[in-house]
C-alpha positions in Angstrom: -14.2 -23.5 -3.2 -17.7 -21.5 -0.9 -20.5 -20.8 -3.5 -21.0 -16.9 -4.3 -23.5 -14.9 -6.6 -21.9 -13.7 -9.4 -22.3 -9.7 -9.0 -19.3 -10.5 -6.3 -16.8 -11.8 -9.8 -18.3 -9.2 -11.6 -18.4 -5.8 -9.2 -16.3 -3.5 -9.6 -14.5 -3.1 -6.0 -12.0 -0.5 -5.3 -8.3 -1.1 -7.2 -6.4 -3.9 -5.2 -8.5 -4.0 -2.4 -8.3 -7.5 -3.2 -4.6 -8.2 -3.5 -2.4 -8.4 0.1 0.8 -10.2 -2.0 3.6 -9.7 -4.9 2.7 -12.1 -7.7 -0.8 -11.1 -7.4 -3.5 -9.4 -10.0 -7.1 -8.8 -8.9 -10.0 -8.3 -11.9 -13.1 -6.9 -10.5 -14.3 -9.1 -7.9 -11.7 -12.0 -8.8 -8.2 -12.4 -7.4 -5.8 -14.4 -9.0 -1.8 -15.6 -8.8 -0.3 -16.8 -5.1 -3.0 -18.6 -3.1 -6.0 -18.7 -5.1 -7.0 -21.6 -8.1 -6.5 -19.3 -11.1 -2.5 -19.2 -11.1 -0.7 -16.8 -13.7 1.3 -18.7 -16.1 5.6 -17.6 -15.1 5.4 -15.9 -18.8 3.5 -13.2 -16.8 1.7 -10.3 -18.2 2.4 -9.2 -22.0 1.2 -5.4 -22.4 2.0 -4.2 -18.3 5.3 -2.8 -18.5 5.5 -1.9 -22.4 4.8 1.8 -23.6 1.0 1.5 -25.5 1.0 2.5 -29.7 0.7 6.1 -30.2 -0.6 8.0 -33.2 1.7 10.4 -34.3 0.7 13.8 -36.2 4.7 14.2 -37.9 4.4 15.6 -40.9 7.0 15.1 -43.6 9.0 17.6 -44.5 8.6 18.6 -48.4 11.8 19.9 -49.3 14.4 18.1 -47.2 15.4 14.9 -44.8 13.3 13.9 -41.8 9.9 15.3 -40.1 8.4 18.4 -38.4 8.1 16.6 -34.6 4.2 16.7 -33.8 1.5 15.3 -31.4 1.7 11.9 -30.0 -1.2 9.7 -28.5 -1.4 6.9 -26.9 -3.9 4.4 -28.1 -5.5 1.9 -25.5 -3.4 -0.7 -23.8 -3.7 -3.7 -24.3 -2.8 -6.5 -21.5 -2.8 -10.6 -21.8 -1.6 -13.2 -20.3 -2.1 -16.9 -19.5 -4.2 -18.2 -16.3 -4.0 -21.8 -15.5 -6.9 -23.1 -13.5 -6.3 -25.3 -11.2 -9.3 -26.3 -8.9 -9.7 -27.9 -5.9 -10.7 -31.4 -5.6 -14.4 -31.7 -6.5 -14.6 -27.9 -7.5 -13.8 -28.2 -11.5 -17.9 -26.9 -12.1 -17.5 -24.1 -9.5 -14.2 -22.8 -10.1 -14.8 -22.7 -14.3 -18.3 -21.4 -13.5 -16.5 -18.2 -11.2 -14.1 -17.9 -14.5 -16.9 -17.4 -16.3 -18.7 -15.0 -14.9 -15.9 -13.3 -14.2 -14.3 -13.3 -17.4 -17.3 -12.3 -19.4 -18.5 -9.9 -23.0 -19.2 -7.0 -20.7 -20.0 -3.3 -21.3 -18.1 -1.4 -18.5 -15.1 -0.8 -17.5 -13.6 -2.3 -14.7 -10.6 -2.2 -12.3 -7.4 -4.4 -13.4 -4.9 -4.2 -10.3 -1.5 -5.6 -10.5 1.1 -5.9 -7.6 5.1 -6.2 -8.6 7.4 -5.2 -5.8 5.3 -3.9 -3.4 3.6 -1.6 -6.1 -0.2 -1.9 -7.2 -1.4 -0.3 -10.4 -4.2 -0.3 -11.9 -5.7 0.3 -14.9 -10.2 0.8 -16.3 -10.4 -2.4 -18.9 -12.7 -4.9 -20.5 -12.6 -8.4 -21.4 -11.5 -8.5 -25.4 -10.7 -11.9 -25.5 -10.7 -15.8 -23.2 -10.1 -19.0 -25.1 -10.4 -22.0 -22.5 -9.4 -25.0 -24.2 -11.8 -28.0 -23.5 -9.1 -30.7 -23.7 -8.7 -34.3 -21.9 -7.0 -32.4 -18.7 -10.0 -30.2 -18.6 -12.4 -32.9 -19.3 -10.7 -35.8 -16.6 -9.1 -33.3 -13.8 -10.7 -30.0 -14.2 -7.5 -28.1 -14.7 -7.1 -25.8 -17.9 -5.0 -23.4 -19.2 -6.9 -20.1 -20.1 -5.3 -17.3 -22.7 -7.3 -14.3 -21.5 -6.5 -10.5 -23.0 -8.3 -7.4 -21.6 -8.4 -3.9 -23.4 -8.3 -0.8 -21.4 -9.8 2.6 -23.3 -7.4 4.4 -20.8 -3.9 2.8 -20.8 -2.3 5.2 -18.3 -1.6 2.4 -15.1 -2.4 4.8 -11.8 -1.5 4.5 -8.1 -4.8 2.3 -6.3 -4.5 5.8 -3.3 -6.1 8.6 -4.4 -4.9 12.3 -3.5 -7.8 14.8 -2.4 -6.6 18.3 -2.0 -9.5 21.0 -0.3 -8.7 24.3 -1.2 -11.0 27.2 0.9 -12.0 30.5 -1.2 -9.6 32.6 -0.6 -10.0 35.6 2.2 -8.1 39.0 1.8 -5.8 40.2 4.2 -6.5 41.6 7.6 -4.7 44.9 6.8 -2.9 46.9 8.6 -3.7 48.3 12.6 -4.1 52.4 13.0 -3.2 53.5 16.3 -5.0 57.1 16.5 -1.5 57.6 19.1 1.5 55.7 17.1 -0.1 55.9 14.0 1.7 53.0 11.7 4.3 51.4 13.6 7.4 49.2 11.6 8.3 47.2 10.4 4.2 47.1 8.8 2.5 44.4 9.3 -0.3 43.5 6.7 -1.8 40.7 8.2 -2.6 36.5 7.4 -4.8 35.8 5.2 -6.7 33.0 7.1 -7.1 31.0 3.1 -5.0 31.6 0.4 -6.6 29.8 -1.9 -3.8 27.9 -3.5 -2.7 24.5 -2.9 -0.6 21.9 -4.7 -1.2 18.4 -6.5 2.2 15.7 -7.0 1.1 13.5 -10.0 4.8 11.0 -9.1 4.0 9.0 -12.2 5.5 9.2 -15.4 2.2 10.3 -17.7 -0.1 13.2 -17.4 -3.4 12.2 -15.1 -6.9 14.0 -15.5 -8.3 15.6 -11.8 -11.7 15.5 -11.1 -12.5 18.8 -9.7 -15.6 20.5 -7.6 -16.4 23.5 -6.9 -19.0 24.0 -3.9 -21.2 27.3 -3.7 -22.0 29.7 -2.2 -19.7 31.4 -5.2 -19.5 32.9 -8.2 -17.7 32.2 -11.7 -15.6 29.5 -10.6 -12.0 28.9 -11.2 -9.1 27.1 -11.0 -5.6 28.4 -12.8 -2.7 25.4 -12.8 0.4 28.2 -12.7 2.9 26.3 -14.3 0.5 25.8 -17.6 -1.6 28.8 -17.4 -4.5 26.2 -17.9 -7.7 27.7 -16.4 -11.4 26.0 -16.0 -13.4 29.5 -15.4 -17.4 28.5 -15.7 -20.1 31.5 -15.8 -22.7 30.1 -12.8 -23.3 31.0 -9.6 -23.5 28.1 -6.9 -26.0 29.0 -3.8 -24.9 27.0 -0.6 -24.3 23.3 -1.2 -24.6 23.3 -5.2 -21.7 21.6 -6.0 -20.0 22.0 -9.3 -18.2 19.0 -10.9 -15.7 18.8 -13.8 -14.0 15.3 -14.5 -11.5 16.2 -16.9 -11.2 13.1 -18.4 -14.8 12.4 -19.7 -14.9 16.3 -20.4 -18.5 16.5 -18.3 -19.4 19.5 -16.6 -22.2 18.5 -14.1 -24.9 20.8 -11.4 -25.5 18.4 -8.4 -25.3 15.5 -10.0 -28.1 15.6 -13.5 -27.6 18.7 -14.9 -24.7 19.3 -17.8 -23.4 22.6 -17.1 -20.1 22.8 -19.7 -22.2 25.3 -21.8 -21.7 27.6 -19.0 -17.4 27.7 -19.6 -16.0 31.3 -20.1 -13.9 32.3 -23.4 -10.3 31.9 -21.8 -11.3 28.5 -19.9 -9.5 25.7 -21.9 -11.3 23.0 -23.2 -11.8 20.2 -19.6 -9.7 17.5 -21.4 -6.8 19.2 -21.8 -6.3 20.3 -17.8 -3.9 18.2 -16.7 -1.2 17.6 -14.2 1.6 16.5 -15.5 4.4 14.5 -13.5 5.5 17.1 -11.2 4.0 19.3 -8.5 1.3 21.4 -10.1 0.5 24.7 -8.2 -3.3 25.3 -8.4 -5.6 28.5 -7.3 -9.3 29.0 -6.6 -10.1 32.3 -7.9 -13.9 32.7 -7.8 -15.5 36.3 -8.5 -17.4 36.2 -5.3 -17.7 34.1 -2.2 -18.7 33.4 1.1 -18.0 31.1 4.0 -18.7 28.1 3.0 -17.5 28.2 -0.8 -14.6 25.7 -1.3 -12.6 23.0 -4.4 -12.2 19.7 -3.8 -9.5 18.5 -6.2 -9.0 14.9 -6.5 -6.3 12.7 -8.8 -4.2 9.5 -9.1 -0.5 9.5 -10.1 -0.2 8.1 -13.4 2.2 6.1 -15.2 3.0 5.2 -18.8 
């Protein structure tokens, strides 16, 4: 194994970018599974295909049997597994150093991706446990059996392909054409709008997913409505040409030009950002600024999510 810098293993690579076959998993810049010095034990992973634990707001009925059903919110997902470290001859120290570098006690979440049956799913996670016994086999041969656990604060697993919808601001129809000689002719033709301001967003998974929405000026009071749930995001702010207002609905942030928070500009009829999510299926979006000029556009980015 060639010597590689620490950052190559701790860098937050695109999810699944190193994976080439079923049974492999990628943690940040470290590839594990078939074809690597880090083989996943035949017992596989725990917590990957399981439903996460959850908190429930069910309320017991004070004068009857059972309870009133309330909301349920998933807790962080814990993913565990055993990884066999099987270094090539003479590479024991280098291999264990790679393991130390990749599986450290870091604060930043990184992508953990797993490929099974041709499907790659990924979570944002941190290492929460690494147990590597320094037994006789490790001391004499360099092979070791490491128990590893990751904790994902967002328990949803995401498809690695990010989807994008680009929605220009709506434009009015050209209207009826009046002729001084014939007047209006039947059937009436109102013309077609070059841009309707509407778009669809497909979440093919089983869990709701939170999009990142960018409004680009020139436009005033940009807003987006999901027509099925009637949830709306609307901000009392004027965006000039080149201005970008980025709404991260998972983080609950609203940022102007990458620096200034503008969450306080949300109008009274605007939903909390954290509640604006795409349920499984198709979401129907409408971009409706109060005013706009050519170049005004809304960009929506999301990944389908699975429990």
